[in-house]
N, CA, C and O atoms as CSV, one atom per row, in Angstrom:
chain,resi,resn,atom,element,x,y,z
A,1,UNK,N,N,-22.917,12.360,-10.972
A,1,UNK,CA,C,-21.664,12.284,-11.688
A,1,UNK,C,C,-21.241,10.829,-11.889
A,1,UNK,O,O,-20.705,10.473,-12.939
A,2,UNK,N,N,-21.485,9.984,-10.872
A,2,UNK,CA,C,-21.103,8.576,-10.981
A,2,UNK,C,C,-21.862,7.894,-12.117
A,2,UNK,O,O,-21.308,7.058,-12.831
A,3,UNK,N,N,-23.123,8.256,-12.276
A,3,UNK,CA,C,-23.922,7.674,-13.353
A,3,UNK,C,C,-23.358,8.076,-14.711
A,3,UNK,O,O,-23.293,7.261,-15.632
A,4,UNK,N,N,-22.955,9.329,-14.826
A,4,UNK,CA,C,-22.358,9.815,-16.071
A,4,UNK,C,C,-21.068,9.058,-16.379
A,4,UNK,O,O,-20.856,8.610,-17.506
A,5,UNK,N,N,-20.209,8.920,-15.370
A,5,UNK,CA,C,-18.945,8.205,-15.560
A,5,UNK,C,C,-19.192,6.744,-15.925
A,5,UNK,O,O,-18.483,6.179,-16.757
A,6,UNK,N,N,-20.202,6.134,-15.300
A,6,UNK,CA,C,-20.539,4.747,-15.614
A,6,UNK,C,C,-20.978,4.615,-17.069
A,6,UNK,O,O,-20.609,3.656,-17.747
A,7,UNK,N,N,-21.766,5.578,-17.549
A,7,UNK,CA,C,-22.215,5.515,-18.945
A,7,UNK,C,C,-21.040,5.707,-19.907
A,7,UNK,O,O,-21.003,5.078,-20.965
A,8,UNK,N,N,-20.090,6.561,-19.556
A,8,UNK,CA,C,-18.904,6.760,-20.393
A,8,UNK,C,C,-18.079,5.475,-20.441
A,8,UNK,O,O,-17.626,5.057,-21.506
A,9,UNK,N,N,-17.889,4.850,-19.269
A,9,UNK,CA,C,-17.124,3.588,-19.229
A,9,UNK,C,C,-17.799,2.516,-20.083
A,9,UNK,O,O,-17.131,1.772,-20.802
A,10,UNK,N,N,-19.124,2.444,-19.998
A,10,UNK,CA,C,-19.850,1.461,-20.803
A,10,UNK,C,C,-19.676,1.740,-22.290
A,10,UNK,O,O,-19.537,0.811,-23.084
A,11,UNK,N,N,-19.682,3.010,-22.668
A,11,UNK,CA,C,-19.473,3.368,-24.072
A,11,UNK,C,C,-18.046,3.028,-24.513
A,11,UNK,O,O,-17.833,2.535,-25.621
A,12,UNK,N,N,-17.075,3.296,-23.637
A,12,UNK,CA,C,-15.688,2.957,-23.961
A,12,UNK,C,C,-15.535,1.461,-24.180
A,12,UNK,O,O,-14.939,1.024,-25.165
A,13,UNK,N,N,-16.078,0.677,-23.251
A,13,UNK,CA,C,-15.913,-0.771,-23.343
A,13,UNK,C,C,-16.822,-1.403,-24.392
A,13,UNK,O,O,-16.441,-2.386,-25.027
A,14,UNK,N,N,-18.013,-0.855,-24.579
A,14,UNK,CA,C,-18.971,-1.473,-25.500
A,14,UNK,C,C,-18.807,-1.061,-26.950
A,14,UNK,O,O,-19.063,-1.861,-27.850
A,15,UNK,N,N,-18.382,0.182,-27.195
A,15,UNK,CA,C,-18.298,0.669,-28.568
A,15,UNK,C,C,-16.874,0.991,-29.004
A,15,UNK,O,O,-16.435,0.571,-30.074
A,16,UNK,N,N,-16.150,1.745,-28.161
A,16,UNK,CA,C,-14.822,2.206,-28.573
A,16,UNK,C,C,-13.781,1.088,-28.570
A,16,UNK,O,O,-13.000,0.961,-29.512
A,17,UNK,N,N,-13.771,0.276,-27.508
A,17,UNK,CA,C,-12.762,-0.781,-27.406
A,17,UNK,C,C,-12.840,-1.770,-28.571
A,17,UNK,O,O,-11.805,-2.071,-29.165
A,18,UNK,N,N,-14.033,-2.293,-28.928
A,18,UNK,CA,C,-14.085,-3.220,-30.067
A,18,UNK,C,C,-13.586,-2.580,-31.376
A,18,UNK,O,O,-12.914,-3.235,-32.173
A,19,UNK,N,N,-13.917,-1.310,-31.587
A,19,UNK,CA,C,-13.461,-0.631,-32.799
A,19,UNK,C,C,-11.943,-0.449,-32.780
A,19,UNK,O,O,-11.271,-0.678,-33.786
A,20,UNK,N,N,-11.411,-0.038,-31.631
A,20,UNK,CA,C,-9.960,0.143,-31.522
A,20,UNK,C,C,-9.225,-1.194,-31.652
A,20,UNK,O,O,-8.157,-1.261,-32.261
A,21,UNK,N,N,-9.800,-2.257,-31.076
A,21,UNK,CA,C,-9.169,-3.577,-31.166
A,21,UNK,C,C,-9.061,-4.045,-32.612
A,21,UNK,O,O,-8.112,-4.741,-32.974
A,22,UNK,N,N,-10.033,-3.664,-33.441
A,22,UNK,CA,C,-9.978,-4.032,-34.866
A,22,UNK,C,C,-9.078,-3.101,-35.660
A,22,UNK,O,O,-8.317,-3.559,-36.512
A,23,UNK,N,N,-9.153,-1.804,-35.396
A,23,UNK,CA,C,-8.443,-0.814,-36.205
A,23,UNK,C,C,-6.954,-0.711,-35.868
A,23,UNK,O,O,-6.118,-0.630,-36.768
A,24,UNK,N,N,-6.624,-0.715,-34.581
A,24,UNK,CA,C,-5.239,-0.472,-34.185
A,24,UNK,C,C,-4.227,-1.460,-34.760
A,24,UNK,O,O,-3.179,-1.021,-35.232
A,25,UNK,N,N,-4.483,-2.770,-34.746
A,25,UNK,CA,C,-3.489,-3.680,-35.331
A,25,UNK,C,C,-3.210,-3.372,-36.808
A,25,UNK,O,O,-2.066,-3.456,-37.256
A,26,UNK,N,N,-4.257,-3.015,-37.561
A,26,UNK,CA,C,-4.063,-2.670,-38.975
A,26,UNK,C,C,-3.215,-1.414,-39.081
A,26,UNK,O,O,-2.267,-1.364,-39.865
A,27,UNK,N,N,-3.548,-0.412,-38.304
A,27,UNK,CA,C,-2.825,0.853,-38.317
A,27,UNK,C,C,-1.363,0.659,-37.892
A,27,UNK,O,O,-0.456,1.205,-38.520
A,28,UNK,N,N,-1.138,-0.115,-36.832
A,28,UNK,CA,C,0.222,-0.339,-36.336
A,28,UNK,C,C,1.059,-1.143,-37.328
A,28,UNK,O,O,2.245,-0.868,-37.513
A,29,UNK,N,N,0.431,-2.150,-37.973
A,29,UNK,CA,C,1.182,-2.907,-38.993
A,29,UNK,C,C,1.560,-2.004,-40.155
A,29,UNK,O,O,2.641,-2.148,-40.726
A,30,UNK,N,N,0.678,-1.073,-40.513
A,30,UNK,CA,C,0.972,-0.136,-41.596
A,30,UNK,C,C,2.141,0.775,-41.203
A,30,UNK,O,O,3.023,1.041,-42.019
A,31,UNK,N,N,2.145,1.246,-39.965
A,31,UNK,CA,C,3.200,2.159,-39.520
A,31,UNK,C,C,4.522,1.456,-39.253
A,31,UNK,O,O,5.574,1.933,-39.679
A,32,UNK,N,N,4.479,0.320,-38.551
A,32,UNK,CA,C,5.702,-0.305,-38.061
A,32,UNK,C,C,6.011,-1.655,-38.699
A,32,UNK,O,O,7.078,-2.219,-38.452
A,33,UNK,N,N,5.111,-2.178,-39.503
A,33,UNK,CA,C,5.320,-3.482,-40.115
A,33,UNK,C,C,4.811,-4.624,-39.251
A,33,UNK,O,O,4.615,-5.736,-39.740
A,34,UNK,N,N,4.597,-4.354,-37.965
A,34,UNK,CA,C,4.080,-5.359,-37.033
A,34,UNK,C,C,3.548,-4.623,-35.803
A,34,UNK,O,O,3.858,-3.453,-35.577
A,35,UNK,N,N,2.756,-5.323,-35.031
A,35,UNK,CA,C,2.291,-4.755,-33.769
A,35,UNK,C,C,3.432,-4.898,-32.770
A,35,UNK,O,O,3.901,-6.012,-32.536
A,36,UNK,N,N,3.892,-3.790,-32.170
A,36,UNK,CA,C,5.010,-3.871,-31.226
A,36,UNK,C,C,4.683,-4.783,-30.031
A,36,UNK,O,O,3.553,-4.809,-29.541
A,37,UNK,N,N,5.697,-5.524,-29.580
A,37,UNK,CA,C,5.523,-6.387,-28.409
A,37,UNK,C,C,5.096,-5.549,-27.209
A,37,UNK,O,O,5.610,-4.453,-26.985
A,38,UNK,N,N,4.165,-6.073,-26.455
A,38,UNK,CA,C,3.724,-5.392,-25.242
A,38,UNK,C,C,2.834,-4.189,-25.497
A,38,UNK,O,O,2.512,-3.455,-24.563
A,39,UNK,N,N,2.432,-3.973,-26.736
A,39,UNK,CA,C,1.593,-2.813,-27.025
A,39,UNK,C,C,0.206,-3.016,-26.443
A,39,UNK,O,O,-0.349,-4.113,-26.503
A,40,UNK,N,N,-0.339,-1.972,-25.892
A,40,UNK,CA,C,-1.687,-1.997,-25.356
A,40,UNK,C,C,-2.141,-0.578,-25.091
A,40,UNK,O,O,-1.374,0.373,-25.244
A,41,UNK,N,N,-3.349,-0.447,-24.707
A,41,UNK,CA,C,-3.874,0.866,-24.378
A,41,UNK,C,C,-4.846,0.740,-23.219
A,41,UNK,O,O,-5.405,-0.327,-22.964
A,42,UNK,N,N,-5.031,1.841,-22.530
A,42,UNK,CA,C,-6.022,1.921,-21.456
A,42,UNK,C,C,-6.714,3.270,-21.579
A,42,UNK,O,O,-6.138,4.235,-22.083
A,43,UNK,N,N,-7.922,3.324,-21.125
A,43,UNK,CA,C,-8.640,4.586,-21.087
A,43,UNK,C,C,-8.295,5.294,-19.790
A,43,UNK,O,O,-8.161,4.651,-18.749
A,44,UNK,N,N,-8.150,6.601,-19.841
A,44,UNK,CA,C,-7.844,7.368,-18.642
A,44,UNK,C,C,-8.978,7.247,-17.636
A,44,UNK,O,O,-10.143,7.087,-18.000
A,45,UNK,N,N,-8.611,7.326,-16.375
A,45,UNK,CA,C,-9.595,7.231,-15.304
A,45,UNK,C,C,-10.509,8.450,-15.330
A,45,UNK,O,O,-10.060,9.581,-15.514
A,46,UNK,N,N,-11.779,8.199,-15.145
A,46,UNK,CA,C,-12.739,9.290,-15.074
A,46,UNK,C,C,-12.933,9.760,-13.644
A,46,UNK,O,O,-13.331,10.900,-13.403
A,47,UNK,N,N,-12.651,8.881,-12.703
A,47,UNK,CA,C,-12.866,9.186,-11.290
A,47,UNK,C,C,-11.540,9.504,-10.627
A,47,UNK,O,O,-10.836,8.598,-10.181
A,48,UNK,N,N,-11.194,10.776,-10.555
A,48,UNK,CA,C,-9.971,11.171,-9.882
A,48,UNK,C,C,-10.328,11.823,-8.561
A,48,UNK,O,O,-11.238,12.648,-8.483
A,49,UNK,N,N,-9.599,11.441,-7.524
A,49,UNK,CA,C,-9.854,11.999,-6.208
A,49,UNK,C,C,-9.385,13.446,-6.141
A,49,UNK,O,O,-8.375,13.819,-6.738
A,50,UNK,N,N,-10.134,14.246,-5.408
A,50,UNK,CA,C,-9.670,15.599,-5.110
A,50,UNK,C,C,-8.597,15.473,-4.021
A,50,UNK,O,O,-8.429,14.409,-3.425
A,51,UNK,N,N,-7.886,16.554,-3.774
A,51,UNK,CA,C,-6.862,16.520,-2.727
A,51,UNK,C,C,-7.494,16.252,-1.365
A,51,UNK,O,O,-6.913,15.556,-0.532
A,52,UNK,N,N,-8.679,16.803,-1.141
A,52,UNK,CA,C,-9.371,16.572,0.121
A,52,UNK,C,C,-9.768,15.109,0.260
A,52,UNK,O,O,-9.590,14.524,1.329
A,53,UNK,N,N,-10.302,14.508,-0.799
A,53,UNK,CA,C,-10.687,13.096,-0.758
A,53,UNK,C,C,-9.473,12.204,-0.526
A,53,UNK,O,O,-9.542,11.226,0.218
A,54,UNK,N,N,-8.359,12.554,-1.170
A,54,UNK,CA,C,-7.126,11.790,-0.985
A,54,UNK,C,C,-6.663,11.880,0.473
A,54,UNK,O,O,-6.293,10.872,1.073
A,55,UNK,N,N,-6.687,13.078,1.030
A,55,UNK,CA,C,-6.257,13.273,2.416
A,55,UNK,C,C,-7.160,12.504,3.376
A,55,UNK,O,O,-6.675,11.886,4.324
A,56,UNK,N,N,-8.465,12.540,3.137
A,56,UNK,CA,C,-9.398,11.823,4.007
A,56,UNK,C,C,-9.188,10.315,3.914
A,56,UNK,O,O,-9.217,9.622,4.931
A,57,UNK,N,N,-8.978,9.805,2.709
A,57,UNK,CA,C,-8.753,8.368,2.521
A,57,UNK,C,C,-7.468,7.944,3.222
A,57,UNK,O,O,-7.438,6.923,3.908
A,58,UNK,N,N,-6.391,8.740,3.047
A,58,UNK,CA,C,-5.127,8.383,3.670
A,58,UNK,C,C,-5.208,8.454,5.193
A,58,UNK,O,O,-4.585,7.651,5.888
A,59,UNK,N,N,-5.972,9.412,5.711
A,59,UNK,CA,C,-6.153,9.507,7.161
A,59,UNK,C,C,-6.887,8.279,7.690
A,59,UNK,O,O,-6.512,7.721,8.722
A,60,UNK,N,N,-7.914,7.870,6.992
A,60,UNK,CA,C,-8.670,6.678,7.384
A,60,UNK,C,C,-7.781,5.443,7.341
A,60,UNK,O,O,-7.837,4.603,8.239
A,61,UNK,N,N,-6.960,5.331,6.298
A,61,UNK,CA,C,-6.051,4.179,6.176
A,61,UNK,C,C,-5.008,4.193,7.290
A,61,UNK,O,O,-4.638,3.136,7.801
A,62,UNK,N,N,-4.532,5.378,7.671
A,62,UNK,CA,C,-3.533,5.473,8.743
A,62,UNK,C,C,-4.122,5.019,10.075
A,62,UNK,O,O,-3.467,4.313,10.841
A,63,UNK,N,N,-5.354,5.424,10.347
A,63,UNK,CA,C,-6.024,5.002,11.579
A,63,UNK,C,C,-6.218,3.486,11.566
A,63,UNK,O,O,-5.988,2.811,12.569
A,64,UNK,N,N,-6.645,2.960,10.413
A,64,UNK,CA,C,-6.836,1.506,10.282
A,64,UNK,C,C,-5.525,0.774,10.535
A,64,UNK,O,O,-5.487,-0.192,11.297
A,65,UNK,N,N,-4.438,1.235,9.889
A,65,UNK,CA,C,-3.146,0.569,10.041
A,65,UNK,C,C,-2.667,0.594,11.485
A,65,UNK,O,O,-2.174,-0.412,11.995
A,66,UNK,N,N,-2.810,1.747,12.153
A,66,UNK,CA,C,-2.381,1.848,13.551
A,66,UNK,C,C,-3.197,0.900,14.428
A,66,UNK,O,O,-2.653,0.242,15.315
A,67,UNK,N,N,-4.494,0.833,14.175
A,67,UNK,CA,C,-5.359,-0.068,14.948
A,67,UNK,C,C,-4.897,-1.510,14.789
A,67,UNK,O,O,-4.795,-2.243,15.773
A,68,UNK,N,N,-4.617,-1.920,13.554
A,68,UNK,CA,C,-4.195,-3.297,13.309
A,68,UNK,C,C,-2.817,-3.585,13.884
A,68,UNK,O,O,-2.569,-4.690,14.366
A,69,UNK,N,N,-1.916,-2.610,13.841
A,69,UNK,CA,C,-0.592,-2.799,14.437
A,69,UNK,C,C,-0.740,-2.931,15.954
A,69,UNK,O,O,-0.139,-3.813,16.568
A,70,UNK,N,N,-1.545,-2.049,16.554
A,70,UNK,CA,C,-1.727,-2.081,18.005
A,70,UNK,C,C,-2.369,-3.379,18.483
A,70,UNK,O,O,-2.050,-3.861,19.570
A,71,UNK,N,N,-3.272,-3.952,17.683
A,71,UNK,CA,C,-3.934,-5.199,18.097
A,71,UNK,C,C,-3.099,-6.425,17.741
A,71,UNK,O,O,-3.446,-7.542,18.125
A,72,UNK,N,N,-1.995,-6.225,17.005
A,72,UNK,CA,C,-1.116,-7.331,16.670
A,72,UNK,C,C,-1.512,-8.091,15.424
A,72,UNK,O,O,-0.989,-9.177,15.173
A,73,UNK,N,N,-2.430,-7.542,14.632
A,73,UNK,CA,C,-2.860,-8.221,13.411
A,73,UNK,C,C,-1.829,-8.089,12.293
A,73,UNK,O,O,-1.685,-8.991,11.467
A,74,UNK,N,N,-1.113,-6.967,12.268
A,74,UNK,CA,C,-0.051,-6.749,11.282
A,74,UNK,C,C,1.128,-6.089,11.979
A,74,UNK,O,O,0.993,-5.557,13.081
A,75,UNK,N,N,2.274,-6.127,11.335
A,75,UNK,CA,C,3.469,-5.504,11.910
A,75,UNK,C,C,3.705,-4.145,11.252
A,75,UNK,O,O,3.189,-3.881,10.166
A,76,UNK,N,N,4.476,-3.293,11.903
A,76,UNK,CA,C,4.834,-2.017,11.286
A,76,UNK,C,C,5.542,-2.220,9.942
A,76,UNK,O,O,5.421,-1.393,9.039
A,77,UNK,N,N,6.279,-3.322,9.821
A,77,UNK,CA,C,6.978,-3.605,8.575
A,77,UNK,C,C,5.973,-3.833,7.435
A,77,UNK,O,O,6.214,-3.421,6.301
A,78,UNK,N,N,4.855,-4.485,7.739
A,78,UNK,CA,C,3.809,-4.704,6.736
A,78,UNK,C,C,3.253,-3.374,6.260
A,78,UNK,O,O,3.037,-3.175,5.064
A,79,UNK,N,N,3.021,-2.467,7.196
A,79,UNK,CA,C,2.507,-1.138,6.841
A,79,UNK,C,C,3.521,-0.412,5.957
A,79,UNK,O,O,3.150,0.200,4.956
A,80,UNK,N,N,4.791,-0.481,6.325
A,80,UNK,CA,C,5.834,0.185,5.540
A,80,UNK,C,C,5.890,-0.369,4.117
A,80,UNK,O,O,6.055,0.385,3.158
A,81,UNK,N,N,5.750,-1.698,3.984
A,81,UNK,CA,C,5.753,-2.307,2.647
A,81,UNK,C,C,4.594,-1.781,1.804
A,81,UNK,O,O,4.770,-1.456,0.629
A,82,UNK,N,N,3.407,-1.699,2.411
A,82,UNK,CA,C,2.226,-1.194,1.690
A,82,UNK,C,C,2.427,0.263,1.279
A,82,UNK,O,O,2.079,0.646,0.162
A,83,UNK,N,N,2.979,1.066,2.164
A,83,UNK,CA,C,3.217,2.467,1.842
A,83,UNK,C,C,4.176,2.604,0.661
A,83,UNK,O,O,4.003,3.470,-0.197
A,84,UNK,N,N,5.187,1.737,0.630
A,84,UNK,CA,C,6.138,1.778,-0.478
A,84,UNK,C,C,5.482,1.317,-1.772
A,84,UNK,O,O,5.638,1.961,-2.809
A,85,UNK,N,N,4.746,0.205,-1.721
A,85,UNK,CA,C,4.105,-0.335,-2.925
A,85,UNK,C,C,3.067,0.623,-3.497
A,85,UNK,O,O,2.908,0.722,-4.714
A,86,UNK,N,N,2.362,1.329,-2.614
A,86,UNK,CA,C,1.337,2.268,-3.068
A,86,UNK,C,C,1.900,3.652,-3.362
A,86,UNK,O,O,1.163,4.574,-3.711
A,87,UNK,N,N,3.221,3.786,-3.215
A,87,UNK,CA,C,3.920,5.032,-3.514
A,87,UNK,C,C,3.337,6.227,-2.756
A,87,UNK,O,O,3.185,7.317,-3.307
A,88,UNK,N,N,3.015,5.995,-1.476
A,88,UNK,CA,C,2.486,7.066,-0.639
A,88,UNK,C,C,3.577,8.104,-0.401
A,88,UNK,O,O,3.322,9.307,-0.445
A,89,UNK,N,N,4.787,7.631,-0.150
A,89,UNK,CA,C,5.933,8.513,0.037
A,89,UNK,C,C,6.912,8.269,-1.106
A,89,UNK,O,O,7.380,7.149,-1.306
A,90,UNK,N,N,7.210,9.307,-1.839
A,90,UNK,CA,C,8.060,9.164,-3.027
A,90,UNK,C,C,9.485,8.745,-2.687
A,90,UNK,O,O,10.162,8.119,-3.503
A,91,UNK,N,N,9.940,9.088,-1.486
A,91,UNK,CA,C,11.331,8.799,-1.125
A,91,UNK,C,C,11.491,7.540,-0.290
A,91,UNK,O,O,12.607,7.210,0.111
A,92,UNK,N,N,10.403,6.831,-0.018
A,92,UNK,CA,C,10.478,5.607,0.780
A,92,UNK,C,C,11.226,4.534,-0.001
A,92,UNK,O,O,10.853,4.200,-1.126
A,93,UNK,N,N,12.276,3.999,0.599
A,93,UNK,CA,C,13.117,3.011,-0.080
A,93,UNK,C,C,13.069,1.679,0.662
A,93,UNK,O,O,12.556,1.588,1.778
A,94,UNK,N,N,13.614,0.653,0.019
A,94,UNK,CA,C,13.643,-0.678,0.633
A,94,UNK,C,C,14.344,-0.648,1.984
A,94,UNK,O,O,13.935,-1.341,2.916
A,95,UNK,N,N,15.402,0.157,2.091
A,95,UNK,CA,C,16.132,0.225,3.362
A,95,UNK,C,C,15.237,0.774,4.474
A,95,UNK,O,O,15.361,0.363,5.628
A,96,UNK,N,N,14.334,1.702,4.132
A,96,UNK,CA,C,13.398,2.231,5.132
A,96,UNK,C,C,12.426,1.147,5.574
A,96,UNK,O,O,12.118,1.018,6.758
A,97,UNK,N,N,11.947,0.372,4.610
A,97,UNK,CA,C,11.019,-0.716,4.915
A,97,UNK,C,C,11.706,-1.738,5.809
A,97,UNK,O,O,11.109,-2.231,6.766
A,98,UNK,N,N,12.959,-2.056,5.500
A,98,UNK,CA,C,13.697,-3.054,6.279
A,98,UNK,C,C,13.979,-2.579,7.702
A,98,UNK,O,O,14.169,-3.397,8.603
A,99,UNK,N,N,14.007,-1.262,7.911
A,99,UNK,CA,C,14.240,-0.736,9.258
A,99,UNK,C,C,12.997,-0.846,10.130
A,99,UNK,O,O,13.094,-0.857,11.357
A,100,UNK,N,N,11.838,-0.927,9.503
A,100,UNK,CA,C,10.605,-1.080,10.284
A,100,UNK,C,C,10.646,-2.438,10.973
A,100,UNK,O,O,11.048,-3.437,10.377
A,101,UNK,N,N,10.235,-2.461,12.207
A,101,UNK,CA,C,10.333,-3.703,12.974
A,101,UNK,C,C,9.209,-4.657,12.602
A,101,UNK,O,O,8.078,-4.246,12.342
A,102,UNK,N,N,9.546,-5.929,12.586
A,102,UNK,CA,C,8.505,-6.936,12.392
A,102,UNK,C,C,8.116,-7.489,13.768
A,102,UNK,O,O,8.704,-7.119,14.784
A,103,UNK,N,N,7.132,-8.366,13.785
A,103,UNK,CA,C,6.615,-8.869,15.052
A,103,UNK,C,C,7.677,-9.530,15.911
A,103,UNK,O,O,7.688,-9.336,17.126
A,104,UNK,N,N,8.555,-10.294,15.321
A,104,UNK,CA,C,9.572,-11.003,16.100
A,104,UNK,C,C,10.453,-10.005,16.844
A,104,UNK,O,O,10.772,-10.202,18.016
A,105,UNK,N,N,10.839,-8.942,16.162
A,105,UNK,CA,C,11.687,-7.931,16.794
A,105,UNK,C,C,10.926,-7.193,17.885
A,105,UNK,O,O,11.487,-6.891,18.938
A,106,UNK,N,N,9.657,-6.903,17.643
A,106,UNK,CA,C,8.834,-6.211,18.643
A,106,UNK,C,C,8.694,-7.079,19.890
A,106,UNK,O,O,8.858,-6.591,21.009
A,107,UNK,N,N,8.389,-8.371,19.702
A,107,UNK,CA,C,8.235,-9.283,20.835
A,107,UNK,C,C,9.548,-9.434,21.595
A,107,UNK,O,O,9.559,-9.464,22.826
A,108,UNK,N,N,10.649,-9.529,20.864
A,108,UNK,CA,C,11.951,-9.661,21.517
A,108,UNK,C,C,12.245,-8.413,22.365
A,108,UNK,O,O,12.750,-8.523,23.483
A,109,UNK,N,N,11.927,-7.237,21.828
A,109,UNK,CA,C,12.126,-5.994,22.578
A,109,UNK,C,C,11.275,-5.981,23.845
A,109,UNK,O,O,11.755,-5.608,24.915
A,110,UNK,N,N,10.014,-6.388,23.723
A,110,UNK,CA,C,9.110,-6.407,24.879
A,110,UNK,C,C,9.622,-7.358,25.953
A,110,UNK,O,O,9.624,-7.023,27.137
A,111,UNK,N,N,10.056,-8.548,25.535
A,111,UNK,CA,C,10.552,-9.538,26.495
A,111,UNK,C,C,11.836,-9.048,27.168
A,111,UNK,O,O,12.031,-9.244,28.367
A,112,UNK,N,N,12.702,-8.414,26.391
A,112,UNK,CA,C,13.954,-7.905,26.955
A,112,UNK,C,C,13.675,-6.794,27.968
A,112,UNK,O,O,14.307,-6.734,29.023
A,113,UNK,N,N,12.720,-5.914,27.638
A,113,UNK,CA,C,12.378,-4.840,28.570
A,113,UNK,C,C,11.748,-5.398,29.839
A,113,UNK,O,O,12.041,-4.921,30.936
A,114,UNK,N,N,10.888,-6.401,29.704
A,114,UNK,CA,C,10.256,-7.012,30.872
A,114,UNK,C,C,11.302,-7.694,31.741
A,114,UNK,O,O,11.261,-7.568,32.965
A,115,UNK,N,N,12.230,-8.407,31.136
A,115,UNK,CA,C,13.280,-9.092,31.897
A,115,UNK,C,C,14.174,-8.079,32.598
A,115,UNK,O,O,14.589,-8.292,33.738
A,116,UNK,N,N,14.471,-6.979,31.918
A,116,UNK,CA,C,15.310,-5.937,32.507
A,116,UNK,C,C,14.608,-5.291,33.705
A,116,UNK,O,O,15.223,-5.049,34.744
A,117,UNK,N,N,13.310,-5.016,33.540
A,117,UNK,CA,C,12.541,-4.413,34.642
A,117,UNK,C,C,12.475,-5.366,35.836
A,117,UNK,O,O,12.592,-4.943,36.986
A,118,UNK,N,N,12.290,-6.641,35.554
A,118,UNK,CA,C,12.206,-7.637,36.625
A,118,UNK,C,C,13.555,-7.751,37.348
A,118,UNK,O,O,13.599,-7.880,38.571
A,119,UNK,N,N,14.646,-7.702,36.588
A,119,UNK,CA,C,15.981,-7.782,37.197
A,119,UNK,C,C,16.240,-6.567,38.092
A,119,UNK,O,O,16.837,-6.699,39.160
A,120,UNK,N,N,15.793,-5.386,37.658
A,120,UNK,CA,C,15.981,-4.178,38.470
A,120,UNK,C,C,15.197,-4.271,39.769
A,120,UNK,O,O,15.683,-3.892,40.834
A,121,UNK,N,N,13.962,-4.786,39.662
A,121,UNK,CA,C,13.145,-4.947,40.868
A,121,UNK,C,C,13.784,-5.949,41.825
A,121,UNK,O,O,13.794,-5.730,43.036
A,122,UNK,N,N,14.312,-7.034,41.295
A,122,UNK,CA,C,14.942,-8.051,42.145
A,122,UNK,C,C,16.187,-7.485,42.816
A,122,UNK,O,O,16.479,-7.823,43.963
A,123,UNK,N,N,16.919,-6.633,42.117
A,123,UNK,CA,C,18.141,-6.057,42.690
A,123,UNK,C,C,17.814,-5.077,43.793
A,123,UNK,O,O,18.601,-4.922,44.727
A,124,UNK,N,N,16.661,-4.400,43.712
A,124,UNK,CA,C,16.290,-3.402,44.719
A,124,UNK,C,C,15.557,-4.040,45.902
A,124,UNK,O,O,15.416,-3.399,46.944
A,125,UNK,N,N,15.101,-5.248,45.773
A,125,UNK,CA,C,14.337,-5.907,46.839
A,125,UNK,C,C,15.255,-6.167,48.031
A,125,UNK,O,O,16.424,-6.519,47.874
A,126,UNK,N,N,14.686,-5.982,49.242
A,126,UNK,CA,C,15.514,-6.268,50.438
A,126,UNK,C,C,15.773,-7.776,50.533
A,126,UNK,O,O,14.986,-8.577,50.029
A,127,UNK,N,N,16.876,-8.155,51.180
A,127,UNK,CA,C,17.159,-9.592,51.326
A,127,UNK,C,C,16.086,-10.257,52.184
A,127,UNK,O,O,15.522,-9.628,53.079
A,128,UNK,N,N,15.812,-11.515,51.912
A,128,UNK,CA,C,14.786,-12.210,52.716
A,128,UNK,C,C,15.258,-12.360,54.166
A,128,UNK,O,O,16.450,-12.494,54.440
A,129,UNK,N,N,14.285,-12.333,55.088
A,129,UNK,CA,C,14.678,-12.468,56.506
A,129,UNK,C,C,15.223,-13.878,56.807
A,129,UNK,O,O,14.830,-14.857,56.172
A,130,UNK,N,N,16.116,-13.955,57.770
A,130,UNK,CA,C,16.749,-15.216,58.139
A,130,UNK,C,C,16.132,-15.797,59.350
A,130,UNK,O,O,16.545,-16.865,59.803
């Protein structure tokens, strides 16, 4: 199937695109008097993922993202930004992305928890002998 799609793409780019590039401006000038600003065209994608392929890809990406967050290579906020930009969740908004913690906030939380734990241990420790 990939070979077939590759041959179609080659035909689109090698034969159809040059013909359309020559014909469309003439046709558009005839219809509208000029080529509209920003006018362009694209060929539809031939390779569309099935729902199963999409689910598998997203699962793999989720595992990758968690691994990188856990190792400290990226922050949860970076992952949230990517999810929004790639429109993984239709309702994900900027406010949701901003709520995701970045590294500075994560480190501050860790340090605060460590200091709190250390203070509790010091408070429970018996007084030193005299």
